[in-house]
DSSP file (Angstrom, degrees, kcal/mol; ACC not computed):
  #  RESIDUE AA STRUCTURE BP1 BP2  ACC     N-H-->O    O-->H-N    N-H-->O    O-->H-N    TCO  KAPPA ALPHA  PHI   PSI    X-CA   Y-CA   Z-CA
    1    1 A M              0   0    0      0, 0.0     2,-0.3     0, 0.0    27,-0.0   0.000 360.0 360.0 360.0 144.9   -1.4  -14.7    3.0
    2    2 A K        -     0   0    0     27,-0.0     2,-0.4     2,-0.0    27,-0.2  -0.740 360.0-159.1-101.6 147.7    0.4  -11.5    2.2
    3    3 A Y  E     -a   29   0A   0     25,-3.3    27,-2.2    -2,-0.3     2,-0.4  -0.939   7.3-161.1-127.9 151.9    1.5   -9.2    5.0
    4    4 A L  E     -a   30   0A   0     -2,-0.4     2,-0.6    25,-0.2    27,-0.2  -0.978   6.8-166.8-133.7 119.7    2.4   -5.4    4.9
    5    5 A I  E >   -a   31   0A   0     25,-2.5    27,-3.4    -2,-0.4     3,-0.6  -0.943   5.4-160.1-112.0 116.2    4.5   -4.0    7.7
    6    6 A T  E 3  S+a   32   0A   0     -2,-0.6    27,-0.1     1,-0.2    -2,-0.0  -0.694  79.5  24.0 -93.6 151.4    4.6   -0.2    7.8
    7    7 A G  T >  S+     0   0    0     25,-1.1     3,-2.6    -2,-0.3     6,-0.4   0.835  75.1 167.0  67.6  30.8    7.5    1.3    9.8
    8    8 A A  T <  S+     0   0    0     24,-1.8     9,-0.2    -3,-0.6    25,-0.2   0.673  70.1  51.4 -58.1 -20.9    9.5   -1.9    9.3
    9    9 A T  T 3  S+     0   0    0     23,-0.3    -1,-0.3     4,-0.1    24,-0.1   0.418  90.3  95.6 -98.4   6.7   12.7   -0.1   10.5
   10   10 A G  S <> S-     0   0    0     -3,-2.6     4,-2.7     1,-0.1     5,-0.3  -0.255  95.7 -91.9 -82.0-179.8   11.3    1.2   13.7
   11   11 A N  H  > S+     0   0    0      1,-0.2     4,-1.2     2,-0.2     5,-0.1   0.977 123.4  30.1 -63.8 -52.0   11.7   -0.7   17.0
   12   12 A L  H  > S+     0   0    0      1,-0.2     4,-2.9     2,-0.2     5,-0.2   0.929 118.5  55.0 -70.0 -41.1    8.5   -2.7   16.8
   13   13 A G  H  > S+     0   0    0     -6,-0.4     4,-2.6     1,-0.2    -1,-0.2   0.879 106.8  51.6 -56.1 -39.3    8.4   -2.9   13.1
   14   14 A E  H  X S+     0   0    0     -4,-2.7     4,-2.5    -7,-0.3    -1,-0.2   0.891 111.8  47.0 -52.4 -47.2   11.9   -4.5   13.0
   15   15 A K  H  X S+     0   0    0     -4,-1.2     4,-2.1    -5,-0.3    -2,-0.2   0.881 113.1  47.3 -72.3 -44.1   11.0   -7.1   15.6
   16   16 A V  H  X S+     0   0    0     -4,-2.9     4,-2.4     2,-0.2    -1,-0.2   0.920 111.8  51.4 -73.1 -36.2    7.8   -8.0   13.9
   17   17 A T  H  X S+     0   0    0     -4,-2.6     4,-2.1    -5,-0.2    -2,-0.2   0.951 111.1  47.4 -51.2 -52.5    9.5   -8.2   10.5
   18   18 A R  H  X S+     0   0    0     -4,-2.5     4,-0.9     1,-0.2    -2,-0.2   0.922 115.4  45.4 -64.3 -45.1   12.2  -10.5   11.8
   19   19 A W  H  X S+     0   0    0     -4,-2.1     4,-0.8     1,-0.2    -1,-0.2   0.847 110.2  53.0 -69.0 -34.3    9.7  -12.8   13.5
   20   20 A L  H >X S+     0   0    0     -4,-2.4     4,-1.7     1,-0.2     3,-0.5   0.834 102.4  60.6 -74.3 -29.5    7.3  -12.9   10.5
   21   21 A R  H 3< S+     0   0    0     -4,-2.1    -1,-0.2     1,-0.2    -2,-0.2   0.796 103.6  50.5 -63.4 -25.6   10.3  -14.0    8.3
   22   22 A T  H 3< S+     0   0    0     -4,-0.9    -1,-0.2    -5,-0.2    -2,-0.2   0.774 115.0  44.8 -79.5 -23.7   10.7  -17.1   10.6
   23   23 A M  H << S+     0   0    0     -4,-0.8     2,-0.2    -3,-0.5    -2,-0.2   0.728 121.2  14.8 -95.8 -24.0    6.9  -17.8   10.1
   24   24 A T  S  < S-     0   0    0     -4,-1.7     2,-0.2     0, 0.0    -1,-0.0  -0.842  87.5 -80.6-146.8 171.7    6.3  -17.3    6.4
   25   25 A S    >   -     0   0    0     -2,-0.2     3,-2.1     1,-0.1     4,-0.2  -0.471  38.9-121.5 -78.0 149.7    8.2  -17.0    3.1
   26   26 A E  G >  S+     0   0    0      1,-0.3     3,-1.1     2,-0.2    -1,-0.1   0.680 109.7  72.1 -68.7 -10.3    9.7  -13.6    2.3
   27   27 A N  G 3  S+     0   0    0      1,-0.2    -1,-0.3     3,-0.0    -2,-0.0   0.739  95.2  53.9 -69.9 -22.0    7.6  -13.5   -0.8
   28   28 A N  G <  S+     0   0    0     -3,-2.1   -25,-3.3   -26,-0.1     2,-0.5   0.403  96.0  80.9 -91.9  -0.4    4.7  -13.0    1.5
   29   29 A I  E <   +a    3   0A   0     -3,-1.1     2,-0.4   -27,-0.2   -25,-0.2  -0.918  49.8 178.6-118.2 129.7    6.1  -10.0    3.3
   30   30 A R  E     -a    4   0A   0    -27,-2.2   -25,-2.5    -2,-0.5     2,-0.4  -0.943  12.5-161.2-120.0 150.0    6.1   -6.4    2.1
   31   31 A V  E     -a    5   0A   0     -2,-0.4     2,-0.5   -27,-0.2   -25,-0.2  -0.937  12.9-148.9-130.3 151.6    7.5   -3.5    4.2
   32   32 A G  E     -a    6   0A   0    -27,-3.4   -24,-1.8    -2,-0.4   -25,-1.1  -0.991  23.9-178.8-118.1 130.7    7.2    0.2    4.2
   33   33 A I        -     0   0    0     -2,-0.5     3,-0.1   -26,-0.2    -2,-0.0  -0.850  25.6-167.9-126.7 153.2   10.2    2.1    5.4
   34   34 A H  S    S+     0   0    0     -2,-0.3     2,-0.8     1,-0.2    -1,-0.1   0.720  81.0  58.1-108.2 -40.4   11.0    5.7    5.8
   35   35 A N    >>  -     0   0    0      1,-0.2     3,-0.9     2,-0.0     4,-0.6  -0.841  63.3-166.9-106.5 107.0   14.7    5.6    6.3
   36   36 A L  G >4 S+     0   0    0     -2,-0.8     3,-1.2     1,-0.3     4,-0.4   0.836  85.3  61.9 -62.0 -33.2   16.4    4.0    3.3
   37   37 A K  G >4 S+     0   0    0      1,-0.3     3,-0.9     2,-0.2    -1,-0.3   0.853  99.1  52.2 -69.1 -31.9   19.7    3.7    5.2
   38   38 A K  G X> S+     0   0    0     -3,-0.9     3,-1.7     1,-0.2     4,-0.6   0.599  84.6  91.6 -76.8  -8.5   18.2    1.4    7.9
   39   39 A R  H XX>S+     0   0    0     -3,-1.2     3,-1.2    -4,-0.6     5,-1.0   0.836  76.9  65.4 -55.5 -31.6   16.9   -0.9    5.1
   40   40 A I  H <45S+     0   0    0     -3,-0.9     3,-0.5    -4,-0.4    -1,-0.3   0.825  88.7  64.2 -63.5 -28.1   20.1   -2.7    5.4
   41   41 A S  H <45S+     0   0    0     -3,-1.7    -1,-0.3     1,-0.2    -2,-0.2   0.789 104.0  46.3 -60.0 -30.0   19.3   -3.9    8.8
   42   42 A L  H <<5S-     0   0    0     -3,-1.2    -1,-0.2    -4,-0.6    -2,-0.2   0.597 103.8-132.3 -89.8 -13.0   16.4   -5.9    7.5
   43   43 A M  T  <5       0   0    0     -4,-0.8    -3,-0.2    -3,-0.5    -2,-0.1   0.914 360.0 360.0  62.7  47.0   18.5   -7.4    4.6
   44   44 A I      <       0   0    0     -5,-1.0    -4,-0.1     0, 0.0    -1,-0.1   0.401 360.0 360.0-102.5 360.0   15.8   -6.6    2.0
């Protein structure tokens, strides 16, 4: 299953993204971000 997380660098979005990375392959996760500088915190 593929997942799309919008607002992935926000408070909830970051937590959901980190949790989802433990549950499935990173190939199944896509994220939408607004602040490119915060992208580093997700290690994408």
